[in-house]
C-alpha positions as CSV (number, residue, x, y, z in Angstrom):
1,M,-8.6,64.2,-15.2
2,I,-8.8,64.1,-19.0
3,H,-10.4,66.7,-21.1
4,V,-12.0,65.3,-24.2
5,H,-12.3,67.5,-27.3
6,Y,-15.0,66.2,-29.6
7,C,-17.1,67.3,-32.6
8,T,-20.6,68.3,-31.8
9,T,-21.9,66.4,-34.8
10,K,-21.1,63.1,-32.9
11,P,-22.2,62.4,-29.3
12,L,-19.7,62.6,-26.6
13,T,-20.6,59.1,-25.4
14,E,-19.6,57.7,-28.9
15,K,-16.3,59.5,-28.7
16,L,-15.6,58.1,-25.2
17,V,-16.3,54.5,-26.4
18,E,-14.0,55.0,-29.4
19,M,-11.3,56.2,-26.9
20,G,-11.7,53.0,-24.8
21,Y,-13.9,54.5,-22.0
22,F,-17.4,53.6,-20.8
23,P,-19.5,56.7,-20.1
24,S,-21.3,57.0,-16.8
25,S,-24.5,58.2,-18.5
26,P,-25.9,58.3,-22.1
27,V,-26.2,62.1,-22.1
28,Q,-23.4,64.5,-20.9
29,P,-21.4,62.0,-18.9
30,Q,-19.3,63.5,-16.1
31,I,-17.3,60.3,-15.5
32,A,-16.0,57.6,-17.8
33,F,-14.4,54.2,-16.9
34,D,-11.5,52.6,-18.7
35,L,-12.9,49.6,-20.5
36,S,-9.6,47.5,-20.1
37,L,-9.7,48.1,-16.3
38,M,-13.4,47.1,-16.3
39,N,-12.5,43.9,-18.3
40,F,-9.7,43.1,-15.9
41,S,-11.8,43.5,-12.8
42,S,-14.5,41.3,-14.4
43,F,-12.0,38.5,-15.1
44,M,-10.6,38.9,-11.7
45,F,-14.0,38.5,-10.0
46,I,-14.8,35.5,-12.2
47,H,-11.5,33.6,-11.7
48,T,-10.6,34.3,-8.1
49,I,-11.8,32.5,-5.0
50,P,-14.1,34.7,-2.8
51,N,-12.1,36.0,0.1
52,I,-14.5,37.7,2.6
53,T,-11.6,38.8,4.9
54,G,-9.8,40.5,2.1
55,F,-13.0,42.1,0.8
56,V,-13.9,43.5,4.2
57,E,-10.4,44.7,4.9
58,T,-10.4,46.5,1.5
59,I,-13.7,48.2,2.3
60,V,-12.6,49.2,5.8
61,A,-9.3,50.6,4.4
62,H,-11.1,52.5,1.6
63,L,-13.6,54.0,4.0
64,T,-11.0,54.8,6.6
65,L,-8.9,56.8,4.1
66,R,-12.1,58.8,3.4
67,K,-12.5,59.6,7.1
68,Y,-15.6,57.4,7.6
69,K,-16.0,56.1,11.2
70,I,-16.1,52.3,11.1
71,P,-18.2,50.8,14.0
72,S,-16.1,48.5,16.2
73,A,-18.7,45.8,15.5
74,V,-17.5,45.5,11.9
75,S,-15.0,42.7,11.9
76,C,-13.7,40.2,9.3
77,Y,-14.8,37.5,11.8
78,H,-18.5,38.3,11.8
79,P,-20.6,37.8,8.6
80,F,-22.4,40.9,7.3
81,S,-25.7,39.2,8.1
82,Y,-24.7,39.4,11.8
83,I,-23.8,43.0,11.7
84,Y,-26.8,44.2,9.6
85,G,-29.2,41.4,10.5
86,P,-32.9,42.0,11.4
87,T,-32.1,41.9,15.2
88,N,-29.5,44.7,14.8
89,L,-31.4,47.2,12.8
90,G,-32.7,49.1,15.7
């Protein structure tokens, strides 16, 4: 966590942008994102081949670390449309 000291004559969002961060909201942002990391991820998504298996495994790992229960039907071998398709919505 970074605490930002700023002058009240200039908006906090402007100070964050000057520091290289993108504010989460235009007024009193609680979170800011590193612009260079956003730039890197943008280039990565533009220049890499889509990999559904890697994408799904990343989401499952991310959610598992946060104690979410992943249904056994979620698999890298079934497209999302199969899992959340109109016939499976209940």
